N, C-alpha and C positions, 0 to 999 in steps of 0.2 A: 379279195384281200388275203394273204398268205398269214398264217398264226404259228407259232412255236408252243407247243404244250398245251395246244386248248382243243385238240381234235377231238376228246372224248366229249367234251362239255357241249360243242356245236352237233356232234351227232346224237346226243340226247335231244337237243332242241329240235333238230329235223325229225327225229322219232315221234315226238310228242305232237309235232305239227301234223304228222302224217296220220296220227290217231283221230284228229279233230274231224277228218273227213268222214270218219266213222261216226262222228257224234259224240266223240269223249273229249269233255274237256280237261283243261290241265292248268297248274300255276306252277311257275318257277321262281324262286328267290336264288338270284345270283349274288353270293355274297364274296367279299376280299377287301383287302387294304386299298386305300386310294391309289390311284395310278396303276393298277394291277391288270387292267385290259377288260373291265366289265361292259364299259360303253363300246369299245370297240368290237367286242363279240356281240353285242345287241345289235350294233349296225351291220355287222356282215351277215348276221341271219335274218335282218330286216329285207337285205338285198336278195338272199334266197326266195324268201317269201314272195316279193314282188315279182321276180322273173318268174315264179309260178303261176302268177295271177291271184294271189291271195290278197287280202286286205292288211294292211299293217298301220297301225295307228300309234303314234307316237308322242308320249308324254314326258316332259321333263321338269322335276321340282326344283326348285331354288331356295338357299337360304334366305335370300331378300325378300321371299314372297311366303316365307313362312306363317306369317301372321295374317295373310290377305285370304279370307275363307273362301272354300270352293275353288281356290286357284285350278287345281288340277281338273274338276268338273268343267270348268270355262275352257281349259286346253281341249278336253274330250270333245264339247262342244264344236270347238273351232276345226278339231281333227276332221271330226265327220263331215263338217260343211266342206272342208277342203278336199275331202274324197268325193265331192258330188252327190252327197246323200243329203237327205233333210234331217234337221235337227228340232224340229219343231215341238215334238213331244218332250224335249228336254228344255223348251225356253224356260229361262230361270223367271223370267218377268209372269209368267202366267201361274208360278207358285208362291209369289211373293218374296222370292230371295234375291238379294243383291249380291251378283258373283265378286263384284269389286270392292265388297265392304272394307273397310278398315279395320285398324288392329282392334282385336277382344281380347278384354282380360281372360275371359274364361271361355272354355270349349262350350259351343252353343248345342243346343239339342236340335238334332237334325229331324225334319219333318220326314214322317213315314213315306209320305207320298214320294217325296223326292228320291229316297231310296228306293223304291219300287219303280219309278219311271227310269232311273238310271241303268238298274238291271233289265228292265223289260226292253228298253232299248238297245242294249248290246245284245241281248238274245235274239231280238228281232232281227239285227243287221247279220248275225251270225246264220240266219237261216237262209241267206242267200249266197254264203260260201264261207269256207275257213276265216275266221277273225283273229289277229293277233294283236293284243294291246302291250306295248312296251312302255314302261314307268322306269325311268332312269332317275337315280339318286333318291329313291322314293323317301328316304329317311328325312328328306327336307320337306316332305308334303305337310300341309295344314291338316289339322285334326278332323274338320268335316270331310275332307276328300278323302282321308284314311279311312273314316267310318262307312264311306260309300264303296271305297274297295273291299272292305271286309264283307259286306252286305252282298256285293256282287260275288266275291270268290265263292261262298258258301252255295251259290246256285248255278254254276255253270258245268257243274259235273256232265251233263247230259247236251251239252250245247258245244258247238263247233268253235270254241272261244280257247285260245291259249294267252294266258297273262304271265307276261314276263317283266320281273322288278328287281333291279339292280339297288343293292344297300352296300354301303360300306361298314366293314365289320366294326369300325370304331364308334358307329351310329347304332349298334344293336339294342342298346339299353332303351333308345326312342321309339323302338320298334316292338318292344316287349308285346304290347296288346294285339298287334296284328299277328305277331307270331303264335302266341297263345291261341287264337282262335283259328288259326291256317294251316299250321305246320301238321298237325295230327291228321288232316285229312286224306285220304288215300290218293287222291289226284296232285297233292302238292309235293313238289320235288324241290330240294335246297342243293346249289353246286357252290363248291368253295375255290375262288381262283387264288392261287399263291403266287409270289414272285416267280421269276424264272429261274431253273437251275441252270448250272453251268454249261450242260448239254443245249438247254434252251436256247442260252444267251449266245452260245456259238453258232446254233441254226438260225436265229434271227440275224446275226451279223453276215452269215454267208447271204442270206435272203437280200440284205440291203445293201452291202458292199459289193456282192459279186465275187467274192474270193473266200477260200477257207482259210479260217484264222486259226493259228497254232493255239494249241490248249492253254500255253502261257499267256498268249494275247487276250483269248477269251475270259482268263482269267482276272485280267486285269481290267476288263469292261465290266464283269460281273462284280468286282470288288467296289469299283466307283458306283455303279447303277445300284447295287443291291439287290440285282434281278428284278428290279420294278420296270416294267415295260415302258412306261412313260418317260421315265428318266434315261433309258437305255436309247431310245428312240432320239430323244434330245442331244445325247451324246453323240450318236451318228450324225445327226444334223451338224452339229459342232465340228465333227471331223470332216466332213464334205466340205464344209465351209474353208477349212485349213487345207484341205488338198486343192480347192480352187485358187487360194492364197499362194501354194506352193507351185501351182502351175504358171502363177504371174511373177514368181522368181522368188517367194518367200521359202525358208527352209522347212520341209516337211515334218511333221511329228509322227514318229511311230505308233506311241502309246495312247489312248485317249486321253484327252485334257478338256476337262469341262469350260464351257464358253458360255454365251449369254443364252443360247436356247436352254442349257442344263439348268442355268440359274433361275429362269422364268418357270420351268418344269418343276423344279424343286419347291418354290413358292407356291406354286399351283396346288401341289399336294399338301402342302402344311395348310393353307387355305381352305381346302375342300374337306380336311378333317375337323374335329371338334376344335371349338376356340381354346381349349386346355392342351391339345396337341402345339398349337403355334406356341402359346405361352411356356409350355415347358421346352419347345426348342429354342427359343429365345433365352430362357434361363441358362439353358446348356450352352450356347453360344457365348454369353457372358461368362460363366464360371469357367469355361475351358476345362482343362485336363483335371482340375480340382473337384469337378461336379461328383455328387453322389446324391441318391434319391432323397436323403433326409437334406442336404443342402438345398437341393432342388425345391423340396416343400417348404423350407424357411424362407428361401428367396420369394417363392410365389405366395407365401402364407397359406398353404393348403396342407392337408395330410399326406403323411407317405404313400398311403394306399392309393388315393388319386394319384399321385405322380408316378407309381409304378405301373397303373393302368394307362397313364399315357405313353410312357415309355415304351411298354409293350407294343401298343398301337405303333409308334414310331418304328420301331424295330420290326414289326411284323410288315411293314410298308418298304421295307428297305432304306428307310430315310437315315437310319442309325446302326451302328454297330455297338451294341450295348450302350454305353454312356458317351460314344464319340461319334462325331459326323465322319462318314466314309471318305469326305475330301474337304480340303482346308476351303475350297471354293464354296461348298456348300455351307459351311460354317459362316464364311465371309457374307454370303447373300442373305443369311438370315440378320446378321448385325446390320448390314445395308438396309434391311428392311425396319429398322428403328428409328424413330424420327433423332435427329442430331443433337436435339435439346435434351431429349430422355436419356439417351445412351451414356453420357457420362454420369448420370445419377444412378444408373443400373450398376455401372461399374465401381461406383463409390459404396454402393449397398454390398455388392458381392465383397470388396475389401473388407468391409466390417464384419461381415459372415464368417470369412474365410480367417482372419485373424482370430475372431472368438473361438473359432472351432480347432485351433492350433494347427492350421496348415502352414505349409512351408513358406520361409521368408519370400521365397522368389514368387510363389503364387500370388501371395498379397502385394507383393511390390509390382506385379504385371498389372493388377487391378489399379492400384494407386497411379502408375504410369499413366493409363487410359483415362482417368476421370480429369486430367488437368485442372485440379484443383488446388488451389494456393492455401487451403485452409492449414494452418500450423498446428501441428501435435506431436508429441515427443515420441509416441510409440510409432509414428508413421516414418520418422528420420531412422529410428532405431532397426525398424524391418527392413528398410532401403539399404541401409549400411550392411545388414547382415546377407541380405539378397545379393550385394556387390561382392560380398566375399565367396558366397555360392557359387556365382557367376565365374569369379576368378578360378575357382577348385575344377569347374567343367571346362575352362578354357575359352569363356565367353567374354573376354576382357572388355569389348566394345561395350557389351550390355552392361557389364558393371560400372562402367565409367558413366553411361546414361543414368543408372538408378542414383549414382552419387550426386550427378547435376541435378537432378530433381530434387533429391534430398537437400542439396545447399539453399533452394529457394523456399523451404517450409520451416527452416530451423526455428526454435523458440527462443533461443538467446546466442549471445555472443560466443560462449563455449562451446556450445554444440556446434554453431557455425565453423568455429575454428576447427574442431575436430573432423568434420565432414571435409573441410578443406584441405587438411592433411591427407586424409583417406583418399580424396579425388587426385590428388598429385601423385599419390604412391601408385594407384591404379594407374594413372595416365603414363608415369614412368617406364611400366610394364610394356605400353605401346610405343612410346616415343619418348625418351627422355629431354629431347629438345623441347617439345610442347610442354612437359612438365616442369620446364625451367620457368616457365611463365608465372607459375604459382610461387615461385621463391621470395620474390620481394615482399609479398603479402606475409607469407609464412614465416621469414625472417622477423618480419616487425611484430608478429602475433608472439612469437618466443620472447623477443626482446622485452615486449610490453607485458609479459605473463599472460596472455590470454590463451597462447597453446601450451599446455604442460603434458605431464606424463609421458609414455612412449610415443607418443604422436608428435611431440617436440624434436624427436630424434630425424623425423623425417628430412627436414630441410638440412639438418645436418649431414646425412647420407648423400643427400641431392648435390650439396655443395661439393662434398669431397670428389664424387663422381665427375663435376665439372672441373675441378682443379681449383675452385676459390677456398683455398686451404685457411687462408687468414679468416674469413667469415665463417668457416666452419667452426674452426677453433674457438672463436668467441662465442657462437652460440651453444658449443658444447661446454664451455666454462659456465654459461648460465644454466644450462640444463643439469651441469653436474652440481653448481652451487645450491639450486634448488632442491636437490636430491639429498643434499646433507652430505655431500663428497667434497673434496679439495680438488680442483682442477689444476692441471699442469701450468696453465696459464695464471691461475689465481685470481679468474673472473669472479663477479659477484652475481648474484642472482638478479631477475628482474622483477617486475611489479607482479602483485597478487591478481589472480583473474576474476574475482569477485566472491560472491557468497559461497558458502559452503566449505566442506573441507577440500583442500587443494591437493591435486593430483599430480604425483612425480614420478618422474622416470625411474624404472627399476634400476637397483645399482649394475645389474648384470648388462643392461642396455648401454650404458654410459661407459662401462670399461670396454665392451666390444667396440664402441664408437672410438675410445682413445686408442684401441689397438689399429683400427684400421686407418685412424689418422696417422699413426706411428709408420704405418705401412706406405701409404700412397704419397706421404711427405716426409721422405729420410731425414731430411736435414732437421725436423723437429725432433727427432729422437735424439740428438745430440745434446739438446738441452733440456730433456726431459727426465725428471728424476724419477725413480722407481717408488711405486707405492706397495710396497707388499703386504699381505696378509694371509690368513688362513686359506683363502681362496685363491692366492696368485696375485700376481702383477697387475696393475690397471691399465699400464702403458709400458712398451717396450723402452728399453733404454738404448737400444742399437735397432737399427734398420733389419726387419725379419722377411724371410723367404715367404711367397705366397703359401707354400704349403706348410710352413709353421703357422701362419696367419689363419689358414683355414683350421688347421688342428685346435688352436687354442679356441677359436670362436666356436667352433662345433662342442668342444667340452664345456663352454660357458651355457651356451643355448640348451644343452641336454643336461641342465642341472646339475652339472660337475661329475657326470657318468663318463667312465673311461672309455676310450675308445675300443670297441670290442670285434673289430674285424670289419673289412670292407663289405664282405656279403652280408654280413648281420646287419649293417647299416642301410645298405641298398636295398635288401629285401623288405626294410620297414619303412623305405620312403613312398609318403604318398602325397596328396594333395594339402593335408593338413600338417605335415611336418615341414620344418625348416628346411631351406635348401642348401646351407653351408656344410651340414654332415654329410649329404650326398655328393656335393662337389669335392671335399676333402678325401671320401673314399675313393672316387675315381681317379683323382691325383695321386693318392696312396697305391694304388694298382699300378699307375705308370711309373711311380718311383720305385717300385719294388719289382720292375721288371716284368710286369703282367700287363702288357699293353693290349694284347688280345682280348683279355677278359674286361678289360675298360671299355673297349670297342662295343663289346657285346651288350655290357650294362648301358653305356651311351645309347644305344640303339633302341634297348628295352624302353628305357625311360624317355625318349624321344618320340615312342609311339603314344604316350600318356597325353590325353588332351590338353590337360593342365599345364604341360611343358610345351607341346607342340603347337598350340594355337595362340600362346602368348609370346609376343615377338622377343622380348628380352631375355624371357627363360630360354627358349630355344636358341637364340643367340649364343649364351654361355654354354650350353650342353653341347652345342656343335662345336664351339671351341675347345672344349675338352677332350670331345672325340677326335678331333683334328691332331691335337697334340699327342693322343694315344696312338692314332694311326702313322703318325711321322716317327713315334719312338719304335714302332714295330717294324718299321721299314716301308710301309705303304703310302708312298708319297701321293699316289692318285687319291686314294681315298681322303687322304689328310688335305689334299688340296681342294677337295669338292666340299668338304665339311667346313672349312675355313671359308670358302665362297659364300656358303649359305648362310653361315653366321655374319658375314658383312652385309648381304642382301637383306636379312631380317630387319634390321635398322639401319640408318644412313651412317657413316664413319662420324658426324659430328655427334650423333645420339651416344656414340661409344664413349664420349669424354677422353679422359686421361688413359682409360683401359683400350684404346683403340690399336695401340702399339701391339698387343698380344695377338689378336686375329689376322692384323696386316704381317706381323712376323711369321706367324704359321703359313700365310698364303704365300709368303715370297719364298720360305724355305721349301714348300712342298713343290713350288714351280721350278724353282733352282735345281732341287734335287733331281726333278724329271728332265732337266736340260730345256725345259720349256719356256726360253727367256722372252717369247713375246707375251706369254700370260703374266709375266712379272710386271710389265710397263704400267698395267693401270693401277696397280697397288703402289708403285712407287711415285705415282702422279696423285695419290690420294692425300689430302691435305691432313696433317696432324696439328694439334694444337700445340704452340711452344711448351705450355707448361707441363706437358708429357713427359719432356727432357729432365724435370726435376722429379719424377716418378720412377719408380723398379719397372714400370712398363716401358720404358725407353731402353731398356738393356737387351730384353730379346728382340725389339726392332732393330736396335744398332749391330746385333750380332746377325739377323737375317740379312741385313744390307750389307754387311762385310762379307757374308758367304756369296751373296749374290756378285759383288765387285770381283771377288775372288775367281769365282768360275767364270766371269767375263774377261779374265787377264788383267785386272787392276788392283794388284796386290797392295800397292802404297794405300789407296783410298780403303781397301779392307781392313788394312792394318790400322789407319786413323779410326775406323768405325769400332774395331776391337779395343783400341785403346782408350777411346771414349767411354766405353763400357767401364774399364778400369779405373779412369780418373773420376767417374760420377760415384763408383763403390769407394773408393779412398776417400773422396768428400765426405762420404756418409760414414766413413769408419767401419765398413763392413765390406771388405775386399774378401769374400768368400765363394767357393765354386757353388757352394748351396744357392747362392743368389743367381750368379751368372757365371758360368766356366768360360770367360772370355780369354784366358791364356792359352787355352789348346788351339782356339780359332787363329789367335794371332800368331802362334808358332806355325800354321801352315801357311799364312801370309809371308811369314819371314821365310819359310822353306822355298816359297815360288820367287822370292826375291834373293836368292841364295845367300842369304844371311844366317847361316847355321849357328853361328857361335851366339847370337843372340836369341836364337830359337832354343838352344840348349839351356841358357841362362834362364828364360821363362819356365821351360819345363823343370827344370831343377827347384826353380822358386814354387812352382805349383806342387810339386812332390812334397815339398819341404812344409807349405802349409797344410797339406792334407795328412801329415803324419803317417805312421805306420798302419793305420786302418785299411781294411781291406774293403775300400768303398770302389763304387763304379768309376768315380773320378779319377782314382789313383789308376785303375787297370786302363782307362783312356789315355793318361797321361804317360804310363809306361810303354803304351803301344806306339806313341807318337815319338817319345824318347829313342825308342828302338830305329824307328825310321831315319834319325840322324846319327845313328851310334855306328861305330865300326863294327865290322862283321862279327868279330869274337864275342861282342857283347850283346849283339842284336838278338841272338837267340834266346839267351837266358832272361832279357827283359820281357820278350815277347812270351815266352814261357810262363813267365809269372803273370804278366797282364792276362793271359788265356785263364789261369787259374783263378784270379780274382773275378773276373767278369763271368766265369762260369758259377763261383760263388754266389755272385749277386743275381743270377740269373737274367744277364742281359743279353740275350741271344743275339741281337742284331750287332751289337760290339762285339761280342764272342765271335762271330762268323769272321768279322773284318780281322781280328787278330790273328784267327785260325789261317786266313787268307795270307796275310802278312807272313805268318810263320813258314807257309808252305811256299812262298817266294823266296824267303829268305835261307832255306834250306836244300831246295830242289837242285839249286846249280850245282852245290859241294856235293852233295851226297844224295843221289836219287833213293827215293823211298824213304827218307827220314823226314819227311814233312809233318809226321805226327809224333816224332819223338819229343818227350817231354810233356805231353799233354795229361793230365789226370785222368785216372780210370774212368772217372764219371763222365767225361766230355769225351775221351778218345772215340772216335768212330759215329759220333752223333752227327757231325755234318760232314758231307763229302769235300775231300780235299778239292779246291779250286784249281784251275789251270795256270801254267806260269804266266806272270806279267810283270810290268814294270813296278818297281816297288817305290812308289811315292804319295803324297798326300792326296793326289787326285783321287784315290780311292774312295775317299770320303764322299765324293758325290758320284751317284750311280751313272753309269751311261744313258743316254738319252733314248726315251721310248719311242719316240719318232725321228728315226735317222734323217727325214727330209728336213728337219727343222734347222733354222741358222745355227751354226756352231761358233761359240766364242773364239776370240782371237787368242792366239797362245800366250802363256803367262809372261807378263813382263817382269825384266829383272835389271837390276843396277850392277855393271861391273866397273872394276877399275881398268886403266890402260893395260895393267898387265894381264888381264884376265882372271884376277884373284876374286876371292868371295869373301874376305874379311870385312867385317863392318865397318871399321873405322879407315879401311883403305877404300870403301866405295864413297866414302863422303869427303867433299873438299874441306881442307884443313880449317877455312875461315867459319865452315858451318858446322864445325864438331862439337861445339857446346850446345847446340840446338837439339831439343829432344825430338822424336818423330813427328808429334802431333805439332810444334811449333815448325818444322819445316814445311808442314802441309799447308798450316795456314799462312804460312810466309809465302808460299809458292803461289797461293791464290791471290794473295795481296801485289805480290810482284806482276802477275798477270793483269791486274787492273780492276778486280773484283772488289765491291764494296762489302762492309762487314757484314750486312743481312746476306749479301749473295753468298758469302763464305760459310755463314752459319747453315744457310739452305743446302749447299752442298756438301758440307762435312757433317750435317745433322746435329749440329751444335747449337747452342744458344749465342746470340749477339755478345752477351756479357763474357761468355768463354772466350769468343773471338779477341775481343778487347784486352783481355788478361794475357793472352798470349802473344799479342802485337806487342804488348808494353814490354815484356821479357824480352823478346826478340829484338826490338829497339835497342834495349839495355846491352844485351849481349853483343850485338854487331855494332854497336856504337854508332847508331844512325839515328835522324830525330823524326823521320817520316818514311811512308813507305815509297816515297821516291828514291830514296838511298838504299833501298833493298838490292842486294847483288843477284845479277841474272842468272847466277848458279843455282839459285832457289827455284828456277823453272823445272829441272831436272826431277824434282820430286813432286809434280803434278801430272797424275794420268787422267784427270777430268779437264773437259773443256771449261772455260769460263767466259760467259757472255757478259761483259760489263754492262752496265744499266739495263739487263735484261734483253740486250740484241740477240 
């Protein structure tokens, strides 16, 4: 048999054996950790002795026979007889010794005659030829047999006898007497076998697997086996089995993977060591990463010195690496070796010790989870809730939910149970808001009855707002507000008390933030909400606010009133313990201040954080912000990818009323790339009807309008844009900050050749914006230039360029510069840059000459092979004019554009619900439009609608869903 790194030891044995031929006896103690090849070395040497005609007598001690007196002497007698020699001089019955005697409480006094006979018999046998006596696991030998060996060793110096004794280094203390009496003798030698080095491991792998392994591969084998030859050979056996399976069709593994052979070998090593080693290994397996020598000592009830000695032996054998198992399969093998009824008790003991020692909440929680113990204790619930928060910070949201579920079953009272239920719903919301909604009925009831109080009572309020159940959210908010001592907008009264002890109430800031969010997601409420102003500001908005403003105010409130100190400052401080609202506001602030590239970089950085990347809801939010930043920066491809990722993290139903935002970004990104095939899945995504009562409908309708405009359906596009305006007017918040729908409507009107209406809208937009140098004003001026006469066009574009340059919006600035170049090049070549501010002149290359129209707002297709949309649809009168009134039949002149669109679909046979779906408005809005149409046209039903209305429909209608 071939060995690795054992050649020196084998040569020593061969040399000593050669000396026995000259009558020189010798003794060798082979010492080493369990599994390090002592037995294999002895067997290899025995083979060489037998090949040379020598006599090799093999004895093996066992722990199970340790208390059976003279066990090795009995084996020696049998070995001599098996070799064909007489053993009569050693017949035990002749000297009154019972070889198979039972357990003896004390070491017996060995008859001198027996000691002499054993020594004389061995020496006489050696006179016939060299004799080798091999004793394996001598540390397990019974005391009488050890006394016989000690007596024999002192008398073989002139005999042809070589005695080899294998001993485990962890049992040296049990052989102290034997060592003391023999190791000082000149013919006694001691050999120490250590685990294989990396080089030895590589050599052994080459011998066993027939191929030279790379250093990195050998390192992996060495790391798992610890250089222990027994474990290494077991790993090789598992690998060969895997190779056989691979030959049968299963995928082959490149790196070593412990299997059954490794598991059995690992347990063999433990059971062949001292019992304290097995106990220490089990303690380490149960305690896991929290283990320390002192904790192991407390767990086992022994002193730290004994623990350190056991750990040193386990490390020397390659079974451990410091306080850790080298592979999880090794730890699992130890745990599997503990009986099922005892293992939960050990985990319970570990949980108590870890809690008392101040270990992390997660370490204690893992032990509690493994106990399956229904014992109710307040400290256990607290630990599990803290562990759940720590898990969320690490991005392990599923584990957090598991902790809270376990805690929900061991609560001591109703108040504690209510708090855990709220925390569980909040954690589940981060994974899937749809699943979290299952907790809402119970949580709402708990708030109503006063069982759920404090900040936890705001959990169902937030979740109800996310789902669009604003009435129920307001009812609960009124209760929470009343209990916190504030006056709610709805004047609600508080619920019942929750039991004994001081009642917890929600912090005023939580209630104020809840009011702000309710005012934002339900703008209709703001019209009836009065202002409650104080030193700290309003508790609710008196009119709808933009998402930017909402996040700004919320960030200020959660920051204890600290003013915004810059986006970079906020984002640098963002971590798992900080609220997300300031970070979201900071990213939006970068976008709004025309720094989209910075917003993208910061989004990428935050998305690499595990507490965001591995938490679906958080990642979806930040991917949405990244999409908006990329779209503002003109990178439609990146924007589309981020929007797609956001929609893949959670289902569209889980997005609640906010689904309009990621859908809008995805539709806009695909439209700007002219990838119209990619738009269809997003158009087919169902959205909740209640979304159209929230600001999230505005970007969605704008995106739909842009898509229809690009597809050559300007009437449909205009309807979408005007729907935005109608919603905002209903809310009393027709502001470009909330949604700049007029600039999009102008593009649709221009495509319809209705320049007069387009100019009216733009002038209205500019009037609303005032004289400020805002980005929206710059865009409006650029669009106004597009439909203005040549003499006015250049001055309008020049002003637009200056405003956009001041605002820092590079994307819109490039568009304005391109428009100016197109407007000036035909008249005066070389004058394209005239009128530009010195700060922007020469910053961007002048684009080539192009047709001057609003199609410039949609970049050319990235893939020329994609299906191109049809040419823009236009409505002209018989004389070819473009005046708005001339394009509309006289009997329909009184109808608004929205009414014409609704009337056209009604005339085509669509039901009210089908019209609402086609135009992305509510059924109630359809009914209101039809009532006005009937009154203006003096008809009683849709059967009386004039056929001229069909001219205003550029979408197909399939009555009854046909």
